[in-house]
N, C-alpha and C positions, 0 to 999 in steps of 0.2 A: 309362754316361755320361757324357758329358764332365764333368773338374773347373771347377766354375765359379770367374771370375775376381775378386778381391775388391782393390780399392781402398783402400788404407788412407791417411789425411792426415793428415799429422803423424807423427813420428819420436821423440816422447818417452815418457815410459812408456807411458802408454794405447794410443799405437798400437804400440809392441812388442810390450806384452802380447797384444793382440789379433791379430797378426803370427804369434806364438807358437801360439797357440790355434788360429788360424786353416789354420795350413800345416800343424801335427800332427793336423789334420784332413781332411787331403787338398786343400785348396785352393790353388789360385795366390794366391801371395800379392805386390802389390807396394806401397812404402811409398814416399810421397811428402813428401820433408822439407825445408822452405826454409832450414835452416841446413846449414853445412857439415859440420857433427859430428852424429851421433844421441844420443839421452840426456835432451835438453831441460833441464829446471832440476835433473832427477838427473846428472848427464854432469860429470865431473872437467873442470878447467882447469890451466893449468900458467902458471909464471911466472918470469921466467928474474930469477935471484937480482940482487940488484942489489949485492952484496959480489963478484960476477965468481965465478971459478973453472971448471973444465971438469967438473963433475958436473952427475946431472938437472938439468931446470927442478923448481924446488920445485909439488910438487902444492897446486892450488888448488880451491874448491869453490861454487857458488851457494850454501851455505850447507852446517853440517852435517848427514850424511843423519843421521835417527832415525826408528827404527825399535819403534815401540812394542809391548809384546806382546800385544797385543788386535789386530793385525795377523795377517792370515788367509790372501786372497789372495794378496798381496806373496809371501810369504817359501812359498806353494805353488809358484806357478811360480817362483821362484826355485830352487828344489828341483829344479828339469827344466833346470838350467841349469848342465852341465859346467865345472867348472873346476879343471884342474891334477890330475886325479885323485878328486877330491870335488865338490860341488857349490857354487851360489852361496848357498844358504841355510846351508849351515857355515861361510859365510864372515862369518856375523851372531855377534857377541860380546855375552855379557851383560853394562853398564855396571851397577855394580851400587848403586851410589849416584844419586841424584838431593839437589842442595842447594839452599837458597835465600840467596843474597848481601847482606849488608844493609851500607851504606858504616861502614866504621873497625868490625865487628865481627864474630864468630867468624860461621863456615856454621853455620846449620842444617840437619844431614843427616835426611832422609826414614828413618826403619826400616821393617822390613815386619814386619809379621804374619799370623795365618792367623785371621783371624775367622769362628767356626762357629755363632754364634746372632745373633737381633737385640741383645742386648745385648751382646754382642763388637764388632757392627760400630760402637754407638753408644762403646764405651771406645776401641775403636781412635781414632775420628775425632777423638774429645776429647783423644785423647792427640796427633796429631799437631797439631791445631789450638791444642791450648790453652796448648800449650808458651809458658813465660815468655819466653824468646827470641825470639820474633816478635813484642812488644812489642801485642798485643794490647788494647784496653779491657776491664774488666769484662763478662763476659757476651756481650762479642762471640762468642766461639770457639763458644760452646753455641749460639748464633741461627745461627752458620753452620752447626755441623753438623743441627739441626734442620730445615733446608734441605734438606738433602744427601738426611737420613730420608725427607722429607719426598718429594722428589723419586721415590726410591728406592719409595717406595709409591706411588708415582701409575702407573694403568694407563695402558696405549700409548694406546687412545681421547683419552683427557683430554691424553696429551703432545700430539697432533696439534691436538685440538680448541680445548686454551686454551692449554697453554704454547708451542706456535711461535710465537705472536703477543706474548708478554710477553718484554723485555729481558731476559740475566741480569741486568742490573745494579741493575733493579730487583727481581728473585723474593730476589736476596739484599739489598734494601735497602742497597745501597752508599752511596746519594747522603745518609743518614742515621746514617752510621758515619763513623768515622774513619779520617786518612788512612791509616795502617797496614792498615787491615783492607780499604780498597777496591786497596790495593797489592798484596798478599798473596792476600786472599782472596777478591775481587772475577775481580780482575785478574789477578795475579800466573801463578798456574796456569793460566791458558788461554792470554793474549795471546802470551807469550816461546816456549812451544813448539809451537804449533801456531797456524794463521792464523783466527784469532779473535779477536772486540772484542769483550770484556763489556758495552761502552756499547750495542751495539750488536746483537749477537747473540743467535738464540732461544734462552730458557732450556731448549726439548726438545733441541738440538743439545751445547748448551755440557753440561749434566746429565748429557746418555749418556755424551759423550767422558770425562767428570772420572767416572765409574763404571767406566766401562773402565780409563783408566790405574790407579784405584783396586783394582781387581780384581787387574790385571795386579800392583799394588808387594805385595799381600796374595795372592799364589800361590805355591805351593811351591817353583815355579821360578824365583820373583822375576824376570820379564820384565817387566818396566814398561818398561824402558828398553835397548834394544840396537841397536849403530854396528858397522860393518864393519870386518874386520879390516885394513884396505889402503884407500889411497886407490880411492875409487868405481871407475869408469874399470876398474883392475886389478881387483878384487875383483867385478865384476859388469856392468858395462854393454859393456864388449869383448869379453870370452866371451859374451854373451848375445847379440849381433851377429853376431858370428863362430859360434856356433851357428843361428843364423836364417839366414847368407848359406847356411850346410851345409845345412840344410833346405829352400834352394830359393827364400828372400824374396829378392826385388830389390828393392834400396835405391837410389832417385834422390835426392842431396843435391844440395842449390841451387837445389829446385825448389818456388817458392811459387806455392799455390793462389791463384787470380786471381780465379774463379769458378765458379759450378754451370752446365751446359747442361741448361735442363728443359723438356720438355713439356708442361707444366701438368698429366701424370697421375708421368713417371719422371725420376729423374735421366740423362740421356743422357749426359754425358760431363763431364768436369771442364779447366776452361782452366788451364796450368800455367804459371808463368814459369820460363824454366828459363837458362843462361848463353850456350843459341843463340838464346834468342825464344822467344814462347809457343808452348806445343802444347796439341792436346786429349788426353787421357788417356780410355780408354774402359776400361768393366768388367761383369761382372754386378750388382756390388754398391758401393755406395761406403759408407764409412766415417770419419767423419768425427772424427777423433783431434787436431783443433785446439783449442788453450785459448777459452775464454770471450770473451774480447776480440778474437778473431779471427772467432769463431764471430756475433757481434753484427755485425759487418761483411758477413760472407759471405752470411748469411741474409734472402734480400729478402725484398719482399713478395708476392711470386709465390710463395714458398719457403712462407713463413706462410701465407699465404693455403690454401695446399694441404695444410701440416700445422700445424694453429692450436697444438700445442703447442711451440712453437718462437717461438711470441708474445712469451710471458714472459722471454725470453732478456736482450732489450734491459734489464729493471728490475735485472739482476745484478748485484750490486757487486764493484770489484777493489782490493785494496790493495798496498802494498809491503812484502815481507818477504825481504830479501837478507842476502846474508854476509860477512864481512870476514877473513880469516888473517891473525895474527901470527904471523913466525915467529921463535923466540928463541934465545939463546945457550945456553941452559939447560931440562930436561925438567922443566916446571913443573906436579905434579900434586898439586894440593889437593883436589880429591874425584874416585873414580872411578866419572864419571858426568856428566852436564849440571848445571849452577849458573844458577840463574834469578836477575839481579842485579836487585832489587828495587825500587833504589831509583835504578835508571837513567830518565833521561828517555827515552830511546831504548828503552827496553823489553830491553836485550840479554842475549844467552844465552849461556853460553860453554861449550867443552867444552873439555877437553887430548887431545888426538887422539894422540900416539905412545904412549900407553900401552897403545894396543887394538891397536897395527900390529906386534904382536908377530915378523914374519917381515919388517920392512921397517927396513934398514939405512940411518939417518938421514944417515949420514956419507957415502951416495953424492949428496945433493944437495949443489948450488951448489958452495960450494968446502969441503966436508964440516965444518965449524962450527956449522949448523943441528942444534940438538939436540930442538926443542920445537916446537911448533904449536899454539898459540889459537883454536882455531874460533869464529866468531861469528855469532850470527843479530840483526838490526835489526830489529825490529817496529815500532817508531815512527818513522815518518819527516816527523812533523806536531808536535812539540813540541821545540820549542825546545832547545838544547844548554845543557850548564851547567856545563861545565869552560873549554874554550878558544872555545868560541865559542856565541855565543847566536843562530844560526841553529837551524833544522829541518836533519836530516841533507838534507831534499829541498830544501831553499834552497842548500846548498853548492854551492860553482864546480868541486870541484875532488875526488879520492881523497883528498890529504893532507888535508886538511879533516876529512873526513870518519874517517880513519884517527886523527888526532889526538884529535879531540874521544871517539870510541870509546874508543881505548890509555886516556883519562884518567879515562875512566867505568870503566873495569875496573880498573884501578891502583884506584881507592878502594873498589872492592865486594870486590879480594882481597887489603887491604893487612892483615887480621888473621886470614889461613888458618894453616893450621899448615904450609904451605909457600907464603909471600906472593908473590904477582908483583910485580917492581922495576920500577923505570924503564929501567935499564938493560939488560933482559932483549929489548929487541923490535932485531931488527938489519934487518925487512923486515916489508912487507906486501901485502896482495893483495884489493882489492876485487871483486866480483863483478862479471866484464864486463859483465853487462846494464846496469850504471849506465853512462850515458854525460854528456857534459858537455859540448854542442852551447852555443853562444853563445846562438841563437833558435831555439827555446824553451830555457827553462833546463832542468837535471838530467832525464834520460829512465829509462825502465826499461822495457827490452824483456820484461822476464817477470815482469810483477804476480802477485799469486795471486788468485784468487774468495774473498772470505768471505760467511760468514754472517752473514745479517740477518734478524729478523724478517720471518715469513710469503711468507719466500722460495720454502722448499720449492713454492708453487703455480705458481712462476716457472718453476722447472724441468723440463724434461723426462725420459720417460723414454728408455731406449736405444735403443726401438722407436720408430719416428714412423710418421705417416701417410701418408707415401710411401715406396712397396712395396719400393725398393732403395735408401733412406736409412737409414743408423745410427749411431749417434750413441756416441762412447767417450771421455769427459772424465768432469774431477772436477765438473764442473756438471753431469752426470747424476742423476738419482734414484737412489740408492744406500742399501744400508743402513749403509754407511761414514758418509755427509751429511756430510762435510769436504775439506777444498781439497788433497786429500794422493797422497801417491803409492798409499796403500792404495785411495783412493774412484778412482783414475785406474783403478788394475787391477781392481777389481770393476765399473766400469763397462762396461773392454773385455769383460768375461767375459759381460754382460750381450747387448753388441752382438751378439758370436759366437754365443750362445744363441737370438737372431734371428735372423736369418743362418741359422742351421743348421734353423729351421723354415719361414724363407720359401722356402729352397732344395729343404726338402721332406729333407733329410740326414737319413741313419739313425746317423750319428757321434753319442758318448755328448756328451751338455749339460755344457758347464763346471759345477765345483761354485761356490756362491751362497751366501755364510753368512751369518746373522744372528748382531748381537753374541748374548752371553751375559750374565747379569745375576745375581747371586745369588740360588738357587733361595728363601731363606727369607722373601722379600719378598712370592713369589708370590700365598702366601695374602692379604695386605694390598693386594694389589694388584685381586684379583677381587672384595674387596668394595670396594674403590675400581669399579670398574667397573661393579659395582650399583647404585652411587652416581649415576655419570653418566650411567647410561643413566634413571635415575629423575631427574635434575635438579637433583641433590643436589651440596655442593659437597665437595672433599676434605679432610675434617677435621684433619687431620695425620698425623705418626707415631703419638703417643702415643695420640690418641685410636681408631687404627685396631689399635693393638698392644691396646688396653682390647677394644674389641668381636671382637677374633679370637681374646683370651685368652692371648696370649701373655705 
């Protein structure tokens, strides 16, 4: 039987992941990407150093790369990408600390423990959130811990039926608690590290991700936080695209999808804008790996009528979460991992990058004097600045305005660390080029992120649609990961490929798709809660369930 041709629309992590799984299973694969480079939000950028010099351009990113310990799908794919005698997964290194920074205060660094009993979990959580350095009011740490423990004791049925429709902000009673509680417990552990907003995100999703992050922190491997050991393209993206090219994948860059050709039953072709004009691309199956904001324009009414699961996509929300790098005269290593800047109005998170780049010679960049790189994500683009401007980040009209305010917020957070950042350390900066400053309209972002909102699960489609030859691979697809991340994109791609395997009657091995693991010590309490849920009874809370279980 002749090999089937798959047209992959999008060359980001989802598209590359799908191409990887497909070509290894004998399919003919073509990838069409609208940009002139591959990798989407994950790829590296470069910046010519403002100070000149004959060295390499400075490494820049869309934002810092973050590979939490609960990622399963993406590291599996990375383990099959050859890189200089090893593989891309081996280029992941553990960031041994995570810290919360507050203005003019020392860092609060998370410690790792290994809880084995229900009581251990309670003690560990109380240790993390009950520390006096956090400045919470009396009783707030205990209350927050009680909400986490209740979530851990809640069965899956109740999470989907009830917690999917409750905002995390409300679940943890943030509106009735102190500002410090709101900053650290309600919002700080979510918004600064992943694309979630506690004020609108569902408790089911936020709680699930927090549990996974905590489990990673409390594992023997201590892999809550992993980063790459070199700039992203060097450690991962370039070896990946080279591998796929070698396997026969054909890449078409600067090819933008304009629309689907549809006969009422199947996709018959895709119109693609190329440097030489529009052309029609055809294949046996079509895999849409473009982001949600593109899907909202390309999935027309006729497609939605044929595939009703696509109708909810228009209700999904996007926000901005983009990065900026500061290039330093010295290597400032105040924490061996990511730092959440809790008092930052722009919800910034930072990490000192070169400490993880053991094989990278910093003197090869620019004029040879760049010794440090502080990589930052700006998670809140709609709150006024507090240092050099009262504008929101979205209202700024130049990269310099954003850089100046971000730098000032960063300085105030890292002024009391064991290796304080100083105003004279900065030599240059680089804002994610996805952010542009046209005269009209104002500041634009070509790469926003999908954000979780309450009830959004109902609006998200499966990877396999009702149109027999159309499949979806993007982080808005329903996945166990359930979050706009590289992991979610990779899992969605795997689900789409498995759909194609089934539709084409392929005998190839399906892609692995894994569920999240949660502490098994809570299984008994979840079973009790499931019985209560099935009998229309409420979850009475962690302590009551423990009493019933005799634990």
